[in-house]
N, C-alpha and C positions, 0 to 999 in steps of 0.2 A: 503494500500499500504506500502510495506517495504521501510524503509528509507535507504539512501546511504550516506557515508561520504561526507561532503562538499569539493569541489574542485574548484580551480581557473584554468580554461583552458586558453590556448594561444589564441591570437587574431586569427580571421578568416584567412584562407589561400587558395590560388588556388590549382588545382590539383597537380601541381609539388611539392607543400610543405605540402601535407597532412600528410607525415611522422612526421612533427613537431607536428601537432594536435594530432597524436596518442600516442606521448611519452611526450611532454612537459606538465608540470602542477605544481601546488603548492598544497601540501597535508600535513596533519598531520597524521603520521603513527606510532603507538606504542609510543607515546609521543615524537615523533621527527618531526620537521617541515622539509619537504623535498622540494626542488626546483630542478625540473628535466627539463633539456633542451634537445635537439635532441639526445645527445650522453651520457651525464653524469648526475650524481645527486649530490647535496650538501645537507647535512642534519645536524641539530643541535638539541639537546634536548630542549624542551620547559620548561623554568624556569630560575632562576638566573644563572645557569652554562652554559646557551645556550641562546636562544632567549626569552628575558624576556619582551621586548617592541618593538614597532615600531614608527618610526618618519617619518611624511609626510612632504616632502619639496614641497609646492604647487606652480604650475605656472611655474616652470623652472627645468632643469635637473641639477644634481651635476656634478662636474668635472669628476667623474668616468664614468658617463653615457654620457656626452656630449663630452668628450675627446677621447672616443674610436672609432675614425674615421675609422681606418682599420677594426675593428670588425663590425662596423655598415654598412660597405659596403656590407658585406655578410649577415647581419641579418635584413637590412632595417633600414631606418632612424627612430629613435625614435621620438614620439610625445612629444613636451615640454609641451603641454597644461595641461596634468594631473600631471605633476611633477613626482617625484620619491619617493619611499618608502624605508627607511633604517631599516633594521632589526638589533636590537641592544641587547647586552648582559645585564646583571644585573647592570653593571656599566655605562650604557648609551653609550657604544662604539658600532659603526657600524660594524657588521659582514659581511654584504652583502647589496647590493642595487638592487632594482627592479624598472624597469620604469613601472609606472602604466598602460599606454596604451597597453603594451605588454600583459597584462594579463586581458583585456577587451574583451568580445566576438566580439564586433565590431571593435576593434583596435584603438579605440579613447575615446572620452569622453562618460559618460552616457547620454542617451537621454531621457528627461522627457515626459510623456504622453501629456503634453500641446502641444508639437510639435513632434509627433511620427515619421513624415516623415523627419525630419531635417537631414542635415549633422552634424555630431558630432564633431564640432571645436568650439574653443574659439571665433573665428571671428565672427560667427553668433549669439553669446550669448547663445548657448545651454549649459546648466549645469554650469554656472559660479559659481565658488566656491563649496565647499563641494563635490569635486569629490570622495574623499576617502569613504564618507559615501554612497552616491549614487551607487557607483560601487559595494558595497557589500563587499569590501576588509576589511573594518573596522569590519563588523559584523563577517566575517570569522575569523579574528584574535582574537576577544573578545570571540568568541565561544570556542576557544581553550585556553583561559585564558592569552592571550597576550595583554597587555595594549597598547592603541593607542593614539597618540597625534600629533598635528600639530606644526611643528617647528616654533617658534616666529620669524616673520620677515624673514623667509626663512633661518634661521640659520642651518647649518648642524651639525650633531653630530660628535664628534671625531672618528676617525677609530681605531678599534682594530688592534694589531699586525697581526691577522690572518684574515684580511678583504679579503673577497673572490671576491671583485669587483662588477661590475654590471652583474647580471645574466639575460640573455635574452633567449627567448625560442629557437630561431633558425631562419633560413632564412625566410624572409617574402615576398620578391619579387625576382626578376631575381638573382642578379642585372645585368644590361647589361654590366657594366664595366668589371666584372670579366671574362666573356667569351672573350671579346675583348682583354683584357690583355693576356689571355691564347693563343689566336690566334697569337698575336704578338710575344709572347715568343716562340711559336712553329716555326714560320717563321724564327726568329732570330737563334735559335739553329740548326735547320735543315740546314738552309742556310750556317751558318759558319761551321757546321760539314762537309757538303759536299764539300765546298770550300777547306778546309784544307786537308781532306782525298783525294779528287780528285787531288788536286795540288801535294800532296806528292807521290801519286802512279802514276800519269799520265794517269790513266785509266778513260776515260769518262764514261765507263759503271758503274763503281763503284759509280761515281758521281752521275749518273742518279738514281740509285737505292736508295742512301741515300736521294735523294730528294724526290722520289715518294713513295716508299714503306712504310715508316713509316707514311706518310700522309694517305695512304689508311687504315693502321691499326688503326690510330687514328679515322678516319671517321667511321669505322666499330664499334669500341668500343663506341664511342659517340652516334651513332644512335641506337645501341643495347641497351644502357643503357637508353636511352630516351623512347624507346618502353617499356622496362621492367618497368620503373618507372610508366608510364601511365597505364599499365595493372594492376600492383600491387596496385596503388592508387585507381583505380576504383572498383577493386574487394575486397579490404580488408575493407569491410564494415560490422559492426555488424548487425544482424537481427533486423528488425523493429517490436516493440510491437505495434505501431500505426503510421499511415502515412496520410499526407494530401497533396494531389496533386492539381495543379491548376485547376480552373473551370472558365476559362476566358470569359468575356463577350465582348471582342474585339478580332480582329485577332492577334495572337502571333506566334512566331516561332516554328518550330518543335523541335528545340533544347531546348526551354524553356519547352514544354510539356513533352519531354523525361527526362530532367535532373532535373528540379526544384522540390523540395519537402520539406516538414517539417516532419522530422522522429524523433520518440521517441525510443530510444535503452535503454538497461539496464544501459548505462553509461551516456548518455546526450541527450538533445534535439538538433537535427541537423537541420540546414537550408542549402539547396543546391540550388545553382542558375544556370542559363543557361550557365554561364561561368565556371562551375565546381568548383566554389568557396564554401567552406564550412565553416560554423560557428558553434561552440559548445557552448550550452548554458546549465547551470546546470538544471537538470530535475525536475519535481514536487517532486520526492522523496527526494531531497536535502532539509533538513529542515531549512537551512540558506539562501541559494542563489537561490533556485529552482524557476522556473516559476509557478505562482500560477493562473493567469487569462488570457483569451483571451478577449480583450476589442474591441467590434465592434464600430467604430466611425460612426455616422450618421449626415448628413447634410440635414435638411428638410425631414427627414425620409428616405433618401437614404444612404445606407452603402458605404463608399468610402474607407475603409481600416480597418484593424484589427492589433492590437498590442498584442504580448505575453509579459506579464509584471510580475515582481516580487513583493516582498513585499515592496520594496522602490518605487514603481510606476515608474519604468524604462522600456522603451520599449526595450527589449532584441531583439525582432524581430518584423519588421513591414512589412505587406503584403498589397500591393495595391489592392483595391476592383476591379478595372476593369480587372486585369489580373489574380486575385486569387479567386474571390467570385462571380463576376457578372453573371457567367454562372450557378450559383446555387442559385437562388433568395431566396429560403427558408432556406439557409444556413445549409442544412442537412448534407453535408459532414463535415462542420466545427463543427457542434454539436456532430457528431459521433466521430471525432477525439478527441475533448475535454473530452467527456465521457470515451473514451478508455484510454486517457492519465492521466485522473484525474485532469484536469484542469477546473477551473470555467469559465463560459461564461456570459458576460453581455454586454449591449448596453450603449453607452455614447454619448450624443450630442456634436458635436465639428465642427466648420467651416472647410470645406475641406481644406487639405494641408496648415496648418498654417506655417509649415516649408519651404514652397514654393519649393517643390519637387514633382510635379505631375507626373514625368516620373519614371516608375519602372525600375531601373538599373538592377534588377535581371533578367529582361526579354528582355533586349536590344539585338540587333542583333550583331553579330560579324563582326566588321569593324575595321581594324587596326587603322584607323585614330582616333578612339574613345579611343585609349588605349595609355599610356605612353610607352616609350621604356622598362623600367623595367617590366610593366605589360606584355608586349609581351613575355619577356623571362620567366616570372613566369607561365603565362597561358599556353603556349605552350611548352611541354617537348621536342619538336624537334628544338627549336631555338639554343641551343649550337651547334649542327651539322651544322646549316646554317652558324654560325660564323667561324666554323672550315673550311667549304669549301670555305669560302670567301678568303682564302689565296691561292687558286688554280691559279688565274692569276699571282699572284706574284711569286709563284714557277716556273710557266711555263716561266714567263719572266727571271727569274734568269737561267733558262736553255737555254735561247737564242732562244726559240721557235723551235729549230731544234737539235734533239738528235738522235744519231745513234742507241741507245738502243731501239730495236723494241717494247718491251712491254711498253715503257714509256707512250705513249698516252692513251694505254688501262688502265693502272693503274690510271692515273690522271682522265680519264673518269668514272671509277668505283667509285672512291672517290667522285667525284663531284655528281654522280647519287645517291650515298647512302645518301648524306646530302641534296640534293635539291628535288629529286623525291618524297619522302615521304611527304615533306612539301608542295609541289605543290598539291599532292592527297588530303592532309588533308585541304588545303584551298579550294579545289573544293567541297569537302564533305560540308564543312561549308557553302559555298556559295549556292550550288544547293540542299542540303538536309537539314541541320540544320537551315539555315536561311530561308527556305521556309515558307511562312506565311500559317497558318492553321486558317480556319474560326472559329468564336466564338462558344463556347460550351464546355462541360466538356471534360477533357482529356481522350482519348480512354483507356479503362481498368483501370482507375484511381479510386482506392478505398481509403477510408479515413483511414482504419485500417486493418492490416493483422491478428493480433493476439491480443486477450485481456488476459491480465495476470489474473490468477485465483484469485477470491476474489477481484478484482478491479472493483467496481460498477461505478466509474466515478464520476465527479464533475460538469458536464456541466448543466448550466441553461441559460435561455435567456428571 
């Protein structure tokens, strides 16, 4: 199998943020360390005149990362547990800062094989200390000749005059507060504009047009952008060299069977969930960070889960046995996927669910009450249009509910329908189609692998 350059991918994202996953990454190209976010890239030569070392401040964020409150609203609140990493020049001065959790596939701390089903937080004790080593970031930097050390007692290195600040991949969740602020700003600007223009001209028709028509245009643009974003995100996928689909032994939703998959592409190993969340993991062809094994965990001979792990024995992906494996007792699909992907396969005894997470969150049904407000804005590309049309009653109230301009209620009705009707339809589809339970058994037309790369004999054993 041909090797690929080591890459640090951005943390997992929902469908509305897949654009961040396509663009944001940390690489070393032509002797330059490059940190790309959603829109731009920062690059320095590797060596004394550029990035010569890295200093890890463990367990907390530096002022540059924790103080950027406004930027964090748009990019998601950073996790303090993993600390931050300062990229330093030959004199030990920081040129940039990376939040470690931003560049971990699961968006949190590395999860060891001892508790593969655990939520990766410092609270439950997963991965205490040594985050930089277990995450693979230290190995990535050393591979490119960049020395790595942990700051003594959390002391931060001095900043260089050209300090680039904290470099984060891009939006991680909604967030809910920004569309709400946008809706309020829209209400304020259009309301004041219509009041002053209408008062100056004395023409109630102009006043009504200024209140309603811009709102309709805004609703059209918002809904159109939402549909385009969802369509582009779902279709901009790389071809799969190998694919593992769920073979559930319990009833699962149609959405889970349709969407969930582990796919190997020429760039990464991808995990897709029923909620259209995607995680990128370095593929087996990555000589430093890549996945090496699929470890099947057994409790009294019964497989209850499988973890895709790297050289540091970190569970990059964990699949629950009931929803992913139980419908294929011989594990034939898993063996076929591992062989095509060049991943080893072994069994390991371990008591079931030592991390106390027996629920498969990748297979959960879509119920709004199970998600935070920011999640709703991130998982549904239509939510900004819902916020936009929330101003309809306010606009109508400003108009006094009685306007002589005949098209006024038609324009308002169209704006409301554009924002609300697609969301209602989407909710009905989720409830009556995607959330419908499918009896246990292999997924229809689900195959382990689509294409096998020439000369790739695979590495699966069991």
